C-alpha positions in Angstrom: 0.8 -74.7 31.1 1.6 -72.3 28.2 -2.1 -72.2 27.2 -3.0 -71.8 30.9 -0.7 -68.7 31.1 -2.3 -67.2 27.9 -5.8 -67.7 29.4 -4.7 -66.3 32.8 -3.3 -63.1 31.1 -6.4 -62.6 29.1 -8.7 -63.1 32.1 -6.6 -60.7 34.1 -7.2 -58.0 31.5 -10.9 -58.4 32.2 -10.3 -58.1 35.9 -10.7 -61.8 36.7 -8.0 -64.1 38.1 -7.8 -67.8 37.2 -6.6 -70.1 39.9 -6.2 -73.9 40.5 -7.9 -75.3 43.6 -5.6 -75.2 46.6 -3.9 -78.3 47.8 -4.8 -80.2 44.6 -2.6 -81.4 41.8 -3.4 -79.1 38.9 -3.4 -82.1 36.5 -6.3 -83.6 38.4 -8.5 -80.5 38.2 -11.3 -79.5 35.8 -9.4 -76.3 35.0 -6.5 -78.4 33.7 -8.9 -80.6 31.7 -10.4 -77.5 30.1 -7.0 -76.1 29.3 -5.8 -79.4 27.8 -8.9 -79.6 25.6 -8.2 -76.0 24.3 -4.6 -76.9 23.7 -5.6 -79.9 21.7 -8.0 -77.8 19.6 -5.2 -75.3 18.9 -3.0 -78.1 17.7 -5.9 -79.5 15.6 -6.5 -76.1 14.0 -2.7 -75.6 13.6 -2.8 -72.2 15.4 0.4 -70.4 16.2 0.8 -68.4 19.4 -0.6 -65.1 18.0 -3.7 -66.8 16.6 -4.2 -68.8 19.8 -4.1 -65.7 21.9 -6.5 -63.9 19.5 -8.9 -66.9 19.8 -8.8 -66.7 23.6 -9.5 -63.0 23.6 -12.5 -63.5 21.3 -13.8 -66.3 23.5 -13.4 -64.3 26.7 -15.2 -61.3 25.2 -18.0 -63.6 24.2 -18.3 -65.0 27.7 -18.1 -61.5 29.2 -21.0 -60.4 27.0 -22.9 -63.5 28.0 -22.3 -62.8 31.7 -20.6 -66.1 32.4 -17.0 -65.0 32.7 -16.8 -65.9 36.4 -17.2 -69.6 35.5 -13.6 -69.5 34.5 -12.4 -71.8 31.7 -15.6 -73.8 32.1 -17.4 -70.9 30.4 -15.3 -71.5 27.2 -16.6 -75.1 26.9 -20.3 -74.4 26.9 -22.6 -75.6 24.1 -20.3 -75.5 21.0 -18.7 -72.2 22.1 -15.3 -73.2 20.8 -16.7 -73.7 17.3 -18.6 -70.4 17.6 -15.4 -68.5 18.5 -13.5 -70.3 15.8 -16.0 -69.1 13.2 -15.7 -65.6 14.6 -11.9 -65.8 14.4 -12.0 -66.9 10.8 -14.4 -64.1 9.9 -12.2 -61.6 11.7 -9.1 -62.9 10.0 -10.8 -62.4 6.6 -11.8 -58.9 7.5 -8.3 -58.1 8.8 -6.8 -59.3 5.5 -9.1 -57.0 3.6 -8.2 -54.1 5.9 -4.5 -54.8 5.4 -4.9 -54.8 1.6 -6.9 -51.6 1.8 -4.1 -49.9 3.8 -1.6 -51.0 1.2 -3.7 -49.5 -1.7 -4.3 -46.3 0.2 -0.6 -45.8 1.1 0.6 -46.5 -2.4 -1.9 -44.0 -3.8 -1.0 -41.3 -1.3 2.8 -41.8 -1.9 2.2 -41.4 -5.6 0.2 -38.3 -5.0 2.5 -36.6 -2.5 5.8 -36.2 -4.3 7.8 -37.3 -1.3 6.0 -34.9 1.1 2.9 -36.6 2.5 2.2 -34.1 5.2 2.3 -31.2 2.8 0.1 -33.1 0.3 -2.5 -33.9 3.0 -2.8 -30.2 4.2 -2.6 -28.6 0.8 -5.6 -26.7 -0.5 -6.1 -25.4 -4.1 -7.8 -22.3 -2.7 -7.9 -20.8 0.8 -11.7 -21.3 0.8 -11.5 -25.0 -0.1 -11.1 -27.9 2.2 -7.6 -29.4 2.5 -6.8 -32.6 0.6 -7.1 -34.8 3.7 -10.7 -33.7 4.2 -11.5 -34.0 0.5 -9.9 -37.4 0.2 -11.6 -38.7 3.3 -15.0 -37.6 2.1 -14.3 -39.2 -1.2 -13.3 -42.5 0.6 -9.8 -42.3 -0.7 -8.5 -42.3 2.9 -10.2 -44.6 5.4 -10.7 -44.2 9.1 -8.4 -47.1 9.8 -5.6 -45.5 7.7 -6.1 -42.3 9.7 -5.7 -44.3 12.9 -2.5 -46.0 11.8 -0.6 -43.4 9.8 1.8 -41.2 11.8 1.7 -38.4 9.1 -2.1 -38.5 9.2 -1.9 -38.1 13.0 0.3 -35.0 12.6 -2.1 -33.6 10.0 -5.1 -34.1 12.3 -3.4 -32.4 15.2 -2.4 -29.5 13.0 -5.9 -29.1 11.7 -7.3 -29.1 15.2 -5.1 -26.1 16.0 -5.4 -24.1 12.7 -8.8 -25.2 11.2 -10.9 -26.8 13.9 -14.0 -26.7 11.8 -12.3 -29.0 9.3 -11.0 -31.3 12.0 -14.6 -31.7 13.1 -15.4 -33.3 9.8 -12.9 -36.1 10.3 -13.3 -38.9 12.9 -12.8 -38.1 16.5 -9.5 -39.0 18.2 -11.3 -41.4 20.6 -12.9 -43.3 17.6 -9.5 -43.6 15.9 -7.9 -44.8 19.2 -10.6 -47.6 19.5 -10.1 -48.6 15.8 -6.3 -48.8 16.3 -6.6 -50.7 19.6 -8.9 -53.3 18.1 -6.9 -53.7 14.9 -3.5 -54.0 16.7 -4.7 -56.7 19.1 -3.7 -59.1 16.4 0.1 -59.2 16.2 -0.1 -60.4 12.6 -2.0 -57.2 11.6 0.8 -55.1 13.2 3.6 -56.9 11.4 1.9 -56.6 8.0 0.9 -52.9 8.3 4.4 -52.0 9.7 5.9 -53.4 6.5 3.5 -51.4 4.4 3.8 -48.1 6.2 7.4 -48.3 7.2 8.5 -45.1 8.9 4.9 -43.8 8.7 3.7 -46.4 11.2 2.1 -44.6 14.1 3.7 -45.9 17.3 1.4 -43.9 19.5 -2.2 -42.9 19.0 -2.0 -39.1 19.3 
């Protein structure tokens, strides 16, 4: 039933409600059989709750793109789909770990460069006619799009540039793009826990 609830929540987010047939013992339904099969797979793969939910989200997005979402949980058991989604999850986990490591490297470098005032360092310019450090560091790939999306201080710097130097703000990623990056990355609770530990008080609670 726990796996059923996870699936139900994920399907609702896509605008589709999972239900058991009326006047039928849930245990005797195909929906139950599909749910039990998935639960057994999660146990076989030694998934915790966060990883299981992430897998379900990946599988449902795959089904939505294939136009078979309305088949309910049956859609998740078509032609090796579980293995396909497992492979996608593993690839995504590897990518996430690389992203987390990158955030750590960038944050350490910025803290070393900032002398305890990160905002001032980001907005500092050697000459009035030069770009500020944030723009220069972004163009030099010292600061990534994902870091901009997750850092509270970067969010403040971006908002200030939009008011004072809009032509420079145009060089940096749009707020909508950063919002989408943040939303996708923070779907994984493990990502959030790791990056919160790295950024500490600079973790951006809201995407401004």
